[in-house]
C-alpha positions in Angstrom: 56.7 23.8 -6.7 60.4 24.4 -7.3 62.7 24.6 -4.3 66.2 25.9 -4.8 69.0 25.4 -2.2 71.5 28.2 -2.0 74.7 28.4 0.0 75.7 31.8 1.3 79.4 32.6 1.5 80.9 31.8 4.9 77.9 29.6 5.8 78.5 26.4 4.0 76.3 24.4 6.4 73.4 26.8 6.4 71.1 25.7 3.6 68.5 28.3 2.7 65.6 27.0 0.7 63.8 29.5 -1.5 60.5 29.0 -3.3 61.0 30.1 -6.9 57.6 29.2 -8.2 54.4 27.5 -7.1 52.3 25.5 -9.6 48.8 24.6 -8.7 48.3 25.8 -5.1 45.0 26.2 -3.3 44.6 28.2 -0.1 42.1 26.6 2.3 40.8 27.5 5.7 41.2 23.9 7.1 42.1 20.4 6.0 42.4 16.9 7.5 46.0 15.6 7.9 46.8 12.3 9.6 43.2 12.1 10.8 43.5 15.5 12.5 41.6 18.7 11.5 44.2 21.5 10.8 43.0 25.1 10.5 44.8 28.3 9.7 44.5 29.5 13.3 46.1 26.5 14.9 43.1 26.0 17.2 42.0 22.5 18.2 38.4 23.5 19.0 37.0 22.3 15.7 39.0 19.1 15.9 37.5 18.3 19.3 34.0 19.0 18.0 34.6 16.8 14.9 35.8 13.9 17.0 32.9 14.1 19.4 30.4 14.0 16.5 32.0 10.8 15.1 
């Protein structure tokens, strides 16, 4: 992924990052991050079920 920082005239302190290209990117329904289950809906229901089963 390539991020480019652009500065708009009159807004020197407002950095706007723009994604120019994405290399290998995979879209998933859910993933585990810092031992918490994250899903695309932002719901914690599946995370609670997962922790109870452990």
